[in-house]
N, C-alpha and C positions, 0 to 999 in steps of 0.2 A: 445558350449558346450555340446547342449542339448540333441545331439548327444550320445555325452558319456554313457548317461545315459540308453539308451536304447541296443536293441541286445541279442545278444546272449554270446558275446564275455564276457571276465572276467578281474578283475583285482587282485593284490597281495599285498595285503599292509604287509609290515616287518618294524621291526625297528632291531638294532642293538644290538645282546648282547656283553659283557664285553667282549668275544674270539672274537668279528667280526664277530660271525655266525647271518644271516640271520632267524628271528625267525618271524611271521604272521600267515595271513591267505587269503586262495583264496577266492572270493567274487563274485556275479555276478553284471555285468551293473547296475542293478537296486538297487545295495545300495551304489552307487558311490556317486549320492548326500547326503544321510545324512551320508559317512564317510566324507566327504568331511566336513560335517560342524559339526561334532560331534566327529568323531574319533572312534575307537576301543577300546575294553576292552580286554586285555589279563593280568595277573596275574602277579605282580609285580617281582615276584622269576624267570620268563623268564628271567631277564635281567642278573643274576646270575648262569645260566644254566652252568655244566660243560660242557667241549667238544662236548660227546654225547650227550647231550639236557637231562642229567637228574636232578634233583632237588639238591640242594647244602643243607643237612639238618643244616649246621652250621653257616650261614650265617645271621640268622636273620630273612627272608625274606618270608619263608615257613608257618610253624605251628606258629611261636610267632604270626605270622598276623593273622592267619587262611587262609593265600594263598590268599586274599586280593587283589583284580584286578586292575591295574592303565589305566590312559586312553591314548591311542596311537594318538595322533593328528597329521593329514600331515604336513610337512616342507613345502614344496611346494603348488601352487595353483592349479594347474591341473597336473591329470594324466602322466607317462612318457610312450612313447612304450615300448617293448620289442621284437624289430626288430626278432630275432632267433628264437621266441617262434611257434611252429608249427600250432597252431590256434591261433587268433587273440585275444590279453592282454595286460595290460599296469601294471603298476605297480606304487604304492605309498609310498616311503619313508617317516619314521615318527620318531615321536620323544615321550618316555613315560612322563606321570605326572601322581602328586597325583590326587587322587578322586575332588579333590579342586580344581583344576589349577593348582597348583604348582607345580614348577619343582619336578622331580623325582632324585636325584641327582647321586646315581649309575647309571643310563641310560650315556654313554658314549660320544650321543653328548650334552648334556644336561653340562655335565661335561666340552667340550669345547667351549661350549659356553660361560660357567663361566671365563672361562680367558680369552677370547678373551674380556670379557667385563668389565675386570681389567685393560687390558692394555686400552682400550678404556678408562676408567676410569683417566688415567695418559696422555692420550691425543696421543696417537700410536694406530697404527692400522697394522697387522702383515700383511706381504704380503708371501704369502706362495707357493710352487710351490713341488708338489711329483713325487719320477723316482720309478716304479714299477719293479720289475723283474719279470718273469715267465719263468716256461720250457713249452713246449708243448709237449706232449708223443704221443705216440702211443696209439689209442683208446683201445687197448685193458691192460690198464695199472692199471687202476683203477679193475675192474673186478679179475685182477692177484694178486692185491696186492703187485705190485711191478714197478719200473717205469721203461719204456724201449722210448727210444728215437723214433719221427718219420718218418712216410717215404714217402720224397717230393713227391706230388703227381701230381708234374708240374716240366716239366723239364727232367731230369735224370732218379727218381723214386726210390734214394737210402736212405737208411735208414741213418739220420742225427749219425753221429759216433765216429764224431771229434769236436776237438775247431777250431772252424775256427768264429775267434772276430770281429768284426766290418763288418763283410761276407756281402758282395750286393747280389751274385751269393746265398747265402741261403734263402735272403731275395725273390729273384728273385721265388723262388723255392716253394716258398706258398704267391706267387703276389696272388691268391682269397682270400685266410682267413685272409690277411694284409686288402684286400681290404671292404673286409666286416667289419671287427672290425672298421676301418677308418669310413663306412658309418653309423655302427651302435650309435658311439662316436657322431658323428653331429647329429644324430637325438635325443638323449640323452641329449645333451648340453655338453657332454663332452670334454674340451679341449683338448685333445690330439696333444702333439708336433710331436717331433723326435721319430723314431722307430730304435733302434738299435742291431745289432744281440752281444752276450754277448759271455763269455768263456767258456758256458758250451754246450754241441751237443743239438740244440734244445731252448735257452735261450734266451730269448730276452728280452730288457726293452722298456719301452714306458715312455715316459715322459710326463708331461702335465706341460700347462702353466700359470706361475705367478697370481695370483688371491689375491684379498685384503681382500676375504672371508673367513679368513681360516675355517670356518665351512662349508663353500659351498666348499673349497678343499678336506676337508674329504666325504663329499659327493660324489664327483667324485669320490674318491679311492674310495672307497665302490659297487660304481657302477661301475666302471672298472672292476674290480674284479669276480665277478658277466657273463659284459658283456662276458671277456675272455673266461670263462667257456663256456657260453652259445654258441659261433659264433664258438671256436674249438668243441665242439658237431657236429654240423652242416658237419663238414669237418672228421667227423669218429675221431677227435684227443681228447686228453686229454689236458688237464692244469694245472698245478700246483703251489702253491705260495709258498709250502712247503718249509721252510729255507734252509733245504739240503736235496734233495731228493735219491743225488748219493756222495758217501763218498770221493771219489776223486775227484770232480765235484767244479764247481765255486757253490756256496750258493745261495740262490734267497735276495736278500736286498731292502733296502727300504728306500730310500733317501730323507730328509727333505732340503730344502731352504728355506732360509725367510729372510725379511728385514722388520723394520717396517717406516711408515710413519705420521709426526706430521700431525696435525691439517691443515698447509698450503701445504698438498700431498709431504712435501721433506722426501729424506731419509736419516733418522736419525745416519746411519751409514754410511754414505759419511764426511767426512772431507777435502775432496781435495785431499787426499794424500792417498798413497797406501797402509798406514797402518789400514787405517779406523779411525773412533771415538771414542771416550772416552766410550759412550755406545756400540759401540760394544761389546769394552774387555769385559766390564763388563756383557753384557748378554755370551758373551763364557765362563767366571768364573763359571756364575750361571752354564751353560750347564754344566764341565767337576764335580762342587763342590758337584751336585746330580744325573752324569751317573749313579753309583754304583744304590742309591736309587730306578733308572727309570727301571733297567734293568730287571724286572722280567715285565713290559710294552711292552720293547724291545723286547725281548725276550721270553714269553710265556709260550713255550711248551718245553717238553723235546727234542725235533730235533731240537730246535731252538738255543741248544749252541752247536752245529755241527760245526756251521759256524766259531768259533771265536778260530780260529789257526792261528800262528805265518805265513803271507807267504801268506792266503787264501783270504784277499783284505777283512778281518772283521775285527774292530779293537781293540786288547784285555785290552788296557787299558785307562783310560779321558786322553786327549790328544788333541791338534791343533797345526794349523801351516799355512803358505799360501801355496796355489798352491800345497799339499802333500795330496796324497790319501792314505797316511799308516798312517794316522791319525783319530781321531772318528771326530773331528771338525774342517771342513776345511774351508779357505778364499779361493773361488776360485779367481781368476785372471779375473778381468772384467774393465769396464770404473768404473768409478770411484762412479757416479749416477746410477750405479746398483752395488753398495755393500752390500753384503751377505753374512749369516754363511748357509753351507752346515752340515748338521747334517747327520753319515754316519753310525749308530748303528744299527737302528733296523731293523730286519728280513722281510721279504715279509709277512709272517705269522702273523703280529701284526696287531692289531685293529685299525684301522688310526687313531680314533677320540682318541685315548688313545694317539699313537703317539705321535699325534702334542699336548694335553693338559699336557703331561710330559716336552716336549720340550721346546713350550712357555711358561708353565710352570715356569722350571729353568730358562731361558733366563730372565722372569718377575721378581726373585727374586735375579738373580745376578744384576739385574740394580735396582731395589729396597734397595737392600744391597750393592750398588756401591762397587762392588767386583772386584778386583785386580785378571789377570789371571798369570800362570807360563809363562816363557818364551814358544814362539813359538818354536814347535820342525823344524828341518832341517834335510833333510836328510831322511833316513829308520828307523820308527817308530817302526819297527818289531826288528831290531836289538839291539835296546834300552829296550825293555820289561820290561829285568831282572831287572831296574835298577828302574822299578816302580811299584806301587803296584797292578793287576790285577782289571780288572772288574769280579765281580762273576760270575764264569764259571761252575756252576752246578745250575739245577733249583732249588733244595732244598734251597741251599745259597741264590738265589736271591731273592726266597720268602721270608726268616728273614728277609735278610737287606730290601724288600718292607716295611714289617707289623711294623719295628721297626722304619721307616723313620719319622720324626716330617715334612720336605718338605713333601711328603707325603701327612697328613695327613691335614694338614694346607692350602697346595692349590691345591688338589683334592677332599682332606672329608676323614674324620673317616668312615661314612658309606662306602664308595666305600673300602678303603683299605680292610674294614673288609669282603667285599660281595667278590672281584677280589680274594683274597689270601685262602680265604675259597672255589673256586673252583678248584684253585690250587693246594690244599692237597688233594680233593678229585680226582682231576685226576691224582696225584703223587701215591698216593693210592692206586686208581685201576691198573696203570700203573706197580708199582711195585710189586704187587698182584700177577701177571702173572711171568711165566718162557719165556724166551727166548728161540727160535731154536737154538742161539749161546751157552747157557746155556747148554743144551740136548748135542753138539755135542761136548764142550768143556768135559765135567763132566761125563756124563753118564756112 
C-alpha cells in the first residue's frame, strides 16, 4: 500500500449529502496516509445542502453553529480505483462525524447504520439487494438540457427510439459499454448481477446480488451511480437516474429486496409455506403503515412525482401482494428459503442510504409493534386505486406529511427531519420562483 502514498495521481474523498449528491475534496496521493487515519474536515452544513449545492439557512447547521466542521472518516480500509478517469485516480468513501468522534446523525450513512444496529439488537441481520434503472442518453443531452436517446455505436448505428423491453439485440449494440461497466464493477467490488433492457428507449436496469450488510449495499448503489455516469462519458453517452426523463416513457425506479436472518443464519421470513412467516407479514404491515410518511425520501424531487401514474409501473397507494408487480410491496415467487420482500416505490433519483433506512426502519417498526397487514391484493392494483387513499402525489404534500411524521422523528431522528425538510422547502421555493416555458406558451 505504500505506493498509494506516492506519485502524481490523486484521489477523491467524498460523502453523500441528503440528496445523494457527492461532496468532498480532491487530494494528492501524498495526503492519503493522513486522510486514511485522520479523515478530512468539511462543514457539517454540507450534509444539508439543497440540490444545487447551496447552504440551507433554515436547517440549524449554518449560522447557528458558526458553520462548524465535522470529520469525514473513510469507511473502507483502502482507496477504490476509478477506472474511467482520464488520469490515474482513486476514490475514498467517507462518513461524517462530530468533532469528538461521535456520529453526526443527519449523515445519511450514519442513519442507515443506526437502523441496522437496531435490528442487530433484536438478533436480526437484514439481507439486501438493490435494482437501479437508468437511461443512457445521447452525449449532447446534458448540454441541450433535454434528454435524447443514444445512437448505438456498434452494429447498425441507429438511434434507440422505441420500447424494446428485454431486448438482447439492444444490449448487443452497446456491448463495449456494458463490458466496461462489468469490468469497472469488478475493480470496485460492486456485485453487479443481471443486466436488463427496460421499457424506455435506452433504459436499462442492473441488479445487485444480495448482501448481509445493508450499509455496504447502499455504498454499492452510491458508487454504482457514479460509475455508470463515468463510463457513459467515456463512450460519448450521457446517463441519467432522473425519475422521469421522458413524459411519455417509463420512469426510473429503485427497487429494494430484503429478508432477515436470525443469529443462526436462518431466514426468519421463511416458515416453509408459500405465504411466509408472521414476521414477514409484520414487516409488510410496517412498510404499508409508514409509506406515506416516507414518500419524500422515496420521491425527493419535483420530477419524482411524475412516476406515480396509474398503469405506469409505479404504485400510487400502499398495497401488497404475492408475485404482483402492480403493488407497492411485492412478495416474489421463490423457494421458501429465499422468501423476501420487494419494495417498489422509490425512484432512482433517491438517496440509497435514506431509502434503505426508511424501508428497513418501517419494517422494524412493524415487527416491534407486531402489526398486521390488510389482505393482499390479487390482480390489477391500478384498477383498484380509487378504493384506497393515495400516497402523497405532490412534492409539497409529501414534505408536509414527512415533517409531521412521528415515525420519521423516532426512527431516523428529529435533526434529520429538520435538515432534510428544510432543504426540500428551499428547493421548492427556488423552482416555484421561476416561470416555466409552458406557462409562457400557454398564458403570455
